[in-house]
N, C-alpha and C positions, 0 to 999 in steps of 0.2 A: 507381533505388532498389534494385531487386532485385540489380544486380549490387553494389551497395555492400554489401549484407547477405551477400552470398555471400563477398566478399573478407573482411569482418569474421569471419564463422565460421571461415573458413580459418585465418586468423591466431590467432583463440582456441583451435583445436584444436591448432595447432602448440604454442602455449605450454603447452597442457594436457599434452601428450605429453613436455615435458621437464621440467615441475614436479614436485617431489618431496614437498614438505610439505603434509600433510593439509588445511591451513587454506586454502593457496593453491590446491590442487586443487578443494575446494568453492567457492571464490570463481568460479574460473573455470568450473566447470560451473555455477553459477547464471547467470553472464553469457551463456554458450552458449544456456541456454534462454530467456533475455530476447530475444536477438537473434532465435533461430528463430521465437519468437512474433511478434514485430516482421515479420520476413520474411513469415510467414503472412498477417498482418494486411494488409500491404501487396499482397500478391498478391490478397487477396480485394477488397480495395478497387479495385484496378485492374480485376477483373473485374466488380464491381457498377457500376462508372461507365459501363461499355459497355452495360448494360442501361436501355432507355429507360424512364422512369418512367410510370406509368400517369396519365392526367388526374384530378384531384382530383374526387370525387364529393360533392355538397351533400346530407347526409341530413337537414338540419334538426334535428339535435340540439342541445340547448342545452347551452353550456359552462358547467360547474360553476364557481362563483365560488371565486377564490384565497383561501384561508385563512392568515390572518396570525396569527404568533405572537409573543408578547412574551417578553423575555428573563428566565430566572429570578431573583429577588432574590438567592438564596443556595442552595447545595446542599453537602453533603459526604459522605465515604465513608469507610469502614473495611474491613477485610478479616480472614479468618483463611485457614487451609491450603486450605479447600475453596470458600469463597464470598467474593465482594465484595457489600458493600451500600452502597446510594447513598440518601442522605437528602435529600428535596427539601422544602424548606419551603413548603407551600401549604394554605390552609384552604378548606373547602367544596368538596373535590373530589368529583364525583359518578362512582363507580365504572363507570356504565354509559356514561359519556361519555369513556372513556379508551381510546386506540389504542395498543396495543404491538406492536412487531415485533422478535424476537430473532434474530440472525444468529451464526455462529460466530466472527465477529470484529466484530461491530457491534450496536448496539440502538439503537432510536428509539421513546421513549414520548411520547404526545401527550394533554395535559389540554385538554379543551373545555369552553367556556361556564363560567368560574370568574369570577364577578361581571362577566360582559360581556367577558372576556378568554380567550384562549387561549395555552397555555403549552408548552413542548417541553423535553425533556431526552434528548440523543441523543449518542452517540460514533460516528464513522464508522469508525474503525479502533482497536480496543482494544488495551492493551498485550499481552496473551496470548489465547488462544482460550477460549470458554465453550461450555457444553452449552445451546443454545437452549429444548430441550424441558422443561428443568429450571428455567428463569428464571422470574420472577413479578414481580408489582406488587401490593404491600398498601397499603391506604389507611386512615390513622390521621385522628383529628380535625384534627390540626395539621401533618401531614406525610404524604408519600407515601415508601414504602421500596420500592426497586428492587433485588431480589436477583438477582445474577449468579452463577452455578454454574460455577466454574472447569473446564476440560477436564482440567487436570493441576494437582497440588498444588504450587504455587510461589508465591514471594512476588512481587507487584506492585510495581514502583517507581513506576508512574503508571497513571492509566485510560488514558491515550492511548498509542499505539504510537509509537516513536521510532526512526527509521532508524539502524542502525549506520554509522557514517561510513565503515567499509571495504566496505560491502555496494555495489556498484556498481548504478546507477540509469540508465536511459535515458529521456530526455525525447523523446516522438514528435515535437514541433515542431522538435527541434534535430538536428544531424548526429549519428548513432548513435555515432560513434568519440569524441564528447566523452565518454560514459560510460565507455568503455573506458580513454581516457586518464586520467580520475580514478582508476578503480580501478588501473590499473598505478603511478600516482604515489604513491597511498596504501601498495600493497603495497612500493614502492620505499622510502619514507622510513621505513616500520615495521619492514623487515627487516633481517636480520644483513648483514655484509660479504659472506657467501658468496651470500646470496639476491640483493643488490644487482647482483652480477656475474652471476649467472644470468640476472636479469630485463633487464639492459641487453643482454647478448648475444644472448638470444632476441629481444628486440625490434629490434635492428639486424639480425639475420640475416633476421626476417620482413619487414622493411621494405627490404631491399637491392634498389636499382634502382627505388624507388617514392619515399619521402620520405626526409628527413634524419633522425636518431635524435630522438625526442620527449623523451628523457630526459637530453639532453645538458645541460641547465640543472641537473641535479640531482647532477651528479658533482663 
């Protein structure tokens, strides 16, 4: 696996050297960082697998019961240049039984013991970054207002982050080359004629003597 990552990095850096357009350079730089990260993780995993695990020790500690959460019946949200407000329709909320956690790209607010039920409002990856220490939860008689303070003044198209189709992604469970292939295909399809020729030539030169040109079906 380490050798595969090394080959991927070598090829990406070759493409980076010949690329000229700023957007293409940015995409290639991002992909190089992803592959470098995966290579480092793979090396760490290989080292960890060689270290024998200690035998488990029973401490007699009781395991905490799993808390189940019911889905929220409804919630809505709006925004201005500085804040996003999420309105959760819940009555009888005890402020002392709320657990909230705010991170730069996510939040998780839990409501416990509301007429015998627990509820949760969470987004694991927000559309844009927030300022955790300025965010807050306000309890009203018939609803709860979660205020997220934006890290930058910008309009949010959605609460949830949505991946740019041109941004390359690598699934750790799959061949890392799959992500590179997808990125190159998107760049090829969206580029002008000069860019298509450049990518096709670079790809062919980088793969000379290894495999057939993967962009042959797009010409």
